[in-house]
N, C-alpha and C positions, 0 to 999 in steps of 0.2 A: 415491462414484468407480467412477473404474475407465473401461470403456470400454465404449460401451455400444450392445445390437445394433446394427446396420448399419453404426455409424459408423467412420470410418478411424482417429480420434484417438482415441491411448490417454489419455481428461482427466486419468488419474490423474498418468501422468509427464510431460503438460505442464506439469500445475501447479503439478506440484514442480520443474521446471525452472523456471515466468514467479519461481518463489516466489524459488530464488539471485537468479536475475537481479536481482532485484527487488532482496532485503535484497544482492546486490554495489554497487550505485546507492545506494545510502543512505549506503556504505561510502563508495565515492568522494567522495560528496555531505561526507560529516562531515569525509572527511581537506583536499579544498580550502577548507572550513570553519574547521580550522585553524590550517592552510598561513597564512588568508591573518589568523586574526589575529597568529599568531607574527612575520609580518613586518610588523604594524601594531606590533610587539615589546608584544605581550599575548604572555603568557606563559601557556597553556592549564592550570589543573593539570587534579589528576586529577579533582577537581571540581568545576571551570566545568561548570555548565551549558550544551547548545548550546544560540543564544539564538534559530537562525538559523527563519523562519517553516516553510520547508519548504525538501527538497534537491530541485534537477528532475531527473528519471527522460529517459534517451534516448526516443526517439521510437515503435522496437523493440519494447520492456521496456510501452511504457506500451499502446500497439499490442495488444498478445498480452495484456494486465493487460485491460481496455476486449472484447477477444475471449468474455475467459470469462466478465468479470461478465454479458456480454448471452448468450450461449449456454449456460451450465453458473452460472449463478448463489448457488448452493450452495454447489458449492464457491471458488470465488471468496472469498464472503464464508471461508471458511478456510483459506483461502490472505492473504487482506486479516489477519482475527486471529494467525496464526501469524509475520506479516513482521512487525508491528504488535509483541507482544510477542517475538519472536527478536531485536528492532532493540535493543529497547530493554534487555535481560539481557547482552546477548552485547557491543552493544556504546555500553549508552548513550545509545541517542540516546529523547528525549522520547517521549511518542505523540502529542502535539500535533505535530510534526512529523512525525514518516512517518505522519499521519492528515492533515495537508495536506497533501504527497507523493503519498499515490493519490489523493487525494480534485481533487488540480492531477490528475498525467497524466492520471485519468482522463476529466478536464471535457476538457483539450485531442488526446484520442482523438478526439471531437466525434462519435461513432455510440455513446456507449455507451446502453444502456439509450433507443434507439428517437429519437437528437436529445437527448436533453434532456442535462443536464451533470454533470459525477460522482460520482459515488458520495460520500459524508459521511459516512465514518464514527462513530458517538455512540455514548458509555456510556449504557447506559440509569441513571440515580439508581437504581431500583428493585428492577433488577435486579442490575447494574453487566456485563450486555453487552454484545457488541460490537454497533450496527449501522446495519447501510446503509443510508443512506435518500435517497433519489431525492426532486426535486422533485415536487412534490402531484399530479403528470400524471402519476407513474413507480408504478414494488409497490417493500415493503419486502425486504429479504432480511435476516431476525436470525439470528446467530452464536455459537459460542459469545467466551467472551470467557478469551483461553491467558493 
């Protein structure tokens, strides 16, 4: 991670900024979801699981994550693993919700992996490592699960 020789962009700082922005988007989505449930007179208890499929991510944050995936896939993998782990630990957001949010955000970017649809984060059943999988014409990036 860090700035590559000849690069004007400090990749490590950008990655951390994207990570925090994405986690904030997830927190906002969770708050909106819970507010909607409360309005429906279904009071959310501390043990209630979020049953949403995904939380929407603003286009600017999705675009920046897409850029990171295209230009620094290993760094993007670490960022996505961190987002997923921290959302689960700090906010109780299930991995599936975060993974679908990432995948949806990347598919909306439209340029991720030279026109491929978004990455699909999948845990490897054998190793427990999170794998970002693109459609068959795109390469995969393997990242450590947090």
